[in-house]
C-alpha positions in Angstrom: 0.0 0.0 0.0 1.2 3.5 -0.9 0.6 5.2 2.5 4.3 5.5 3.3 6.8 8.1 2.5 7.2 9.9 -0.8 10.9 10.3 -0.5 12.8 8.5 2.2 12.1 6.9 5.5 8.7 5.8 6.7 6.0 6.5 9.3 6.7 6.7 13.0 9.5 4.5 14.2 10.3 5.3 17.8 8.9 3.6 20.8 7.8 6.6 22.9 8.1 6.6 26.7 4.7 5.9 28.4 4.7 8.9 30.7 2.1 8.6 33.4 1.0 5.0 32.7 0.2 2.4 35.4 2.7 -0.2 36.4 0.5 -3.2 35.8 1.2 -4.8 32.4 -1.9 -5.8 30.5 -1.5 -8.7 28.2 -3.4 -7.1 25.3 -5.1 -3.8 24.6 -8.6 -3.4 25.9 -11.1 -5.5 23.9 -13.6 -2.7 24.0 -11.5 -0.4 21.7 -13.1 0.6 18.5 -11.7 1.9 15.2 -10.3 5.5 15.7 -12.7 7.0 13.1 -16.3 8.2 13.3 -19.2 5.7 13.3 -19.9 4.0 9.9 -16.8 5.1 8.1 -14.7 2.5 6.2 -10.9 2.6 6.3 -8.1 0.5 4.8 -5.3 -0.5 7.2 -1.9 -1.8 6.4 1.0 -3.0 8.5 3.4 -3.7 5.6 5.8 -0.7 6.1 9.4 -1.8 6.5 9.8 0.8 9.2 7.2 -0.9 11.5 9.6 -2.4 13.9 7.1 -4.3 16.0 5.1 -5.5 13.1 1.8 -4.6 14.8 1.5 -0.9 13.8 -1.2 0.0 11.4 -1.4 2.8 8.8 -4.9 3.8 7.9 -6.3 5.4 4.7 -9.8 5.9 3.3 -8.7 3.8 0.3 -5.4 2.3 -0.8 -5.0 4.8 -3.7 -6.4 8.1 -2.4 -3.2 10.0 -2.1 -3.6 13.0 0.3 -7.4 12.9 0.1 -7.6 11.9 3.8 -5.8 15.0 5.0 -8.0 16.7 7.7 -10.4 13.8 8.2 -11.5 13.2 11.8 -9.6 11.0 14.2 -11.5 9.9 17.3 -10.5 8.2 20.6 -10.5 4.4 20.2 -11.6 4.2 23.8 -12.2 6.4 26.9 -9.2 7.4 28.9 -6.6 10.1 29.8 -4.4 11.9 27.3 -0.8 11.3 28.5 0.9 12.8 25.4 -0.1 15.5 23.0 2.8 17.2 21.3 4.8 17.7 18.1 7.9 15.5 18.2 11.0 16.5 16.3 13.3 13.7 17.6 11.4 10.9 15.7 9.1 10.4 12.8 5.8 10.8 14.6 5.2 14.6 14.1 1.9 15.5 15.9 1.2 12.6 18.2 -1.4 11.8 20.8 -1.3 9.0 23.3 -4.3 7.9 25.5 -4.1 5.7 28.6 -7.2 3.5 29.2 -8.6 2.2 32.4 -6.7 -1.1 32.2 -3.4 0.7 31.8 -3.1 0.0 28.0 -2.3 2.8 25.6 -3.4 3.8 22.1 -1.2 6.0 19.9 -2.2 8.3 17.0 0.6 9.8 14.9 1.3 12.1 12.0 -1.8 14.2 12.9 -2.6 17.4 11.0 -4.1 18.9 14.1 -4.5 17.9 17.7 -7.8 18.8 19.5 -6.9 17.6 23.0 -4.1 18.4 25.4 -2.1 16.4 27.9 -4.1 15.6 31.0 -7.5 15.8 29.2 -10.1 13.1 29.9 -11.7 11.8 26.7 -14.6 9.6 26.0 -14.8 6.9 23.3 -15.6 8.4 19.9 -14.6 11.9 20.9 -12.7 13.9 18.3 -9.0 14.1 19.2 -7.5 15.4 16.0 -7.3 15.1 12.2 -5.5 12.9 9.8 -2.2 14.4 8.6 1.3 13.8 7.3 3.3 15.7 9.9 6.8 14.5 10.6 10.1 16.3 11.3 12.1 13.5 9.5 10.0 12.1 6.7 8.0 13.3 3.7 4.7 11.4 4.0 1.4 10.9 2.3 -1.5 11.6 4.6 -2.5 8.7 6.8 -3.1 7.8 10.5 -0.3 5.7 12.1 -2.1 3.8 14.9 -0.8 1.5 17.7 -2.1 -0.4 20.7 0.3 -1.0 23.5 0.6 -2.7 26.9 1.1 -0.5 30.0 4.8 -1.3 29.8 5.1 -0.1 26.2 5.1 -3.3 24.1 3.2 -2.9 20.8 0.6 -5.6 20.5 -1.8 -6.9 17.9 -4.7 -4.4 17.6 -8.2 -5.3 18.5 -11.3 -3.5 17.3 -14.7 -4.3 18.8 -13.0 -7.3 20.5 -11.7 -8.8 17.2 -8.0 -8.9 16.3 -7.1 -6.9 13.2 -6.2 -9.2 10.3 -2.5 -8.4 9.6 -1.0 -7.3 7.2 -4.1 -5.5 5.8 -7.8 -5.3 6.2 -10.7 -2.9 5.4 -12.9 -2.2 8.5 -16.1 -0.2 9.1 -16.1 1.8 12.3 -18.4 0.8 15.2 -17.2 3.7 17.2 -20.7 5.0 17.6 -20.9 5.7 21.4 -21.4 2.9 23.8 -20.1 0.3 21.3 -23.4 0.3 19.3 -23.6 -0.6 15.7 -23.7 2.1 13.0 -27.1 2.7 11.6 -27.8 1.3 8.1 -31.4 2.2 7.5 -32.7 3.1 4.1 -33.6 6.6 2.9 -37.3 6.1 2.9 -38.3 8.6 5.6 -41.5 6.6 6.3 -40.9 5.0 9.6 -43.3 7.4 11.2 -41.5 8.1 14.5 -39.6 4.9 14.8 -36.8 4.4 17.4 -33.9 5.1 15.0 -32.9 7.6 12.4 -33.0 6.0 8.9 -30.9 8.8 7.3 -27.1 9.1 6.9 -25.1 12.3 6.4 -24.4 11.4 2.7 -28.1 10.7 2.1 -28.9 14.2 3.5 -26.2 16.1 1.6 -26.6 14.1 -1.7 -24.5 12.4 -4.3 -20.8 13.3 -4.5 -20.4 14.4 -0.9 -17.8 12.7 1.3 -17.7 12.9 5.1 -14.5 14.7 6.3 -15.4 15.5 9.9 -17.9 14.8 12.6 -18.6 15.6 16.3 -20.7 13.7 18.7 -23.5 15.5 20.5 -23.6 12.9 23.3 -26.4 10.5 23.2 -28.6 12.9 21.2 -26.8 12.5 17.8 -24.0 14.1 15.9 -23.1 17.0 13.5 -21.3 16.1 10.3 -19.2 18.1 7.8 -19.0 16.8 4.2 -17.2 18.0 1.1 -17.7 17.5 -2.6 -14.5 17.7 -4.7 -16.6 18.0 -7.8 -18.4 21.2 -6.8 -16.1 22.6 -4.1 -19.0 22.7 -1.7 -19.1 21.9 2.0 -22.3 20.5 3.5 -23.3 20.3 7.2 -26.1 18.2 8.7 -27.0 17.5 12.3 -28.4 14.0 12.7 -30.5 12.8 15.7 -29.8 9.2 16.9 -33.5 8.7 17.7 -36.4 9.1 15.2 -39.0 9.4 18.0 -40.9 12.6 18.2 -39.2 15.9 17.4 -36.4 18.0 19.0 -34.8 21.4 18.5 -32.1 20.7 15.9 -29.6 23.1 14.3 -26.9 22.9 11.7 -24.7 25.8 10.4 -21.8 26.5 8.1 -19.7 29.6 7.8 -17.2 30.0 5.0 -14.4 32.4 5.9 -15.3 35.9 4.6 -19.0 35.0 4.2 -22.1 35.2 6.3 -23.1 32.1 8.3 -25.8 29.8 6.9 -28.1 28.1 9.4 -31.0 25.7 9.4 -32.8 25.2 12.7 -36.2 24.0 13.8 -38.2 21.3 15.4 -37.2 18.2 13.4 -37.7 14.5 13.7 -34.5 13.3 12.0 -32.0 16.0 11.0 -31.3 19.7 10.3 -29.7 20.8 7.0 -28.4 20.2 4.6 -26.5 23.6 4.8 -24.2 24.0 1.8 -21.7 26.6 0.6 -18.7 26.7 -1.7 -15.4 26.6 0.2 -12.7 25.3 -2.2 -9.4 25.8 -0.4 -11.1 28.1 2.1 -11.4 27.8 5.9 -14.8 27.1 7.4 -16.5 27.1 10.8 -19.3 24.6 11.3 -21.4 23.1 14.0 -24.8 22.3 15.3 -27.0 21.4 18.2 -29.7 19.0 19.4 -31.4 20.5 22.4 -28.8 21.7 24.9 -26.0 19.6 23.3 -23.9 21.9 21.0 -20.7 21.9 19.0 -18.9 24.9 17.4 -15.8 24.2 15.4 -12.7 26.5 15.2 -11.8 27.9 11.8 -10.4 24.8 10.0 -10.4 22.6 6.9 -8.6 25.2 4.9 -7.0 23.0 2.3 
């Protein structure tokens, strides 16, 4: 797979010190860990880099041939825990790197990030956004991807498990079940006729339409999530806020503000979703967000590429 360097070297090599970890050595990483990407997204993983010294590291891309298309896509916590490292490292190939210690002492590592959303000492929940996919490195010229590891509390890199199942080395395509509470991603059809059923039948791509690809999302707790999508064909961003439940109605809002333009907002009492809110933003920064009831998310100015 071509997710390694463009010139020389390869993705993150060093075994970083596990500052702040417990002393007990867990045999494997926590079985409750999920894929480090938003619910329902599919990613290709590969462990075939010659620079993967332990053999159990994984490099993730949206597809095996998408170049830098994954730059800026959302990375989420594989499991709940405490951030024990969030920094830009110049002494090894990791660049922007985050490490999270979980309740059993095991650690997950996320490297080459384009941006970090949490700092050292922060408590994070499973599925919370912690950064974005990047190609940062002080040593190597990389194609955008996420370098991911699962480690014991003593620092040994171990075979990764997602949803309790060991990753199939050297490569596998997986769909994220990082949906909050370990639940399955919703796969309902776009018929809109379940008349107040218990789940939302709509996906973000169904709301925004053909050609849009999800590039970011943020959980709104148990209420739902707000999603940012982009169409390379039209240069448009699209925002929709999706409820988890399809029962009754709730106050739902979605907004998008392209840098230099007025904010566009859709809000009301909706059963399934707010939006789609669209605007052209080719190579232009945007602010985006939404709300369901009192649960709210407001992004910084980002996704400028």
